Residue, then its C-alpha position, 0 to 999 in steps of 0.5 A: m890876159r888882163v881886162l882894161i876898163l875904158s871910157e866911151e871916148s877911149h874906146g871910140l878912139i881905138l875903134g876909129q883906128a881899127r881896121p874893119r876886120m879887127l872890129a868884127r873880132s872885138d871881145a869888148t863888152l859894154r858895162e851897165d855904167g857905160l864903161w867898156e871892158v876890153p881884154v888885152d893880151d899880156e904883151v899889150a898890158a905890159a906896154i900900157d904899164h911901161a907907158r903909164l905916168q904916175g897916177e894914170s889909170d888904164d883909161d888915161v894911158v890908152s887915151r894919151l897913147v892913141r891921141e899921141a899916135i894920131g896927132l891929137r892933143p891930150s884930153 
């Protein structure tokens, strides 16, 4: 299991797409610095690594992938 460190914006993009049942099961925790720690299973971590462009952080990849999936422009 890996923990992603995500911004409020990326976390919010994910929550905006989650089904209500999934929100209740979230293990994400808010850090004192305002970033979110989001545990993901190995399959999700591998998919994020596979989609990563050179120099992208976990937050960059997640934001880009969610935005593409819902038809928003990259931030």
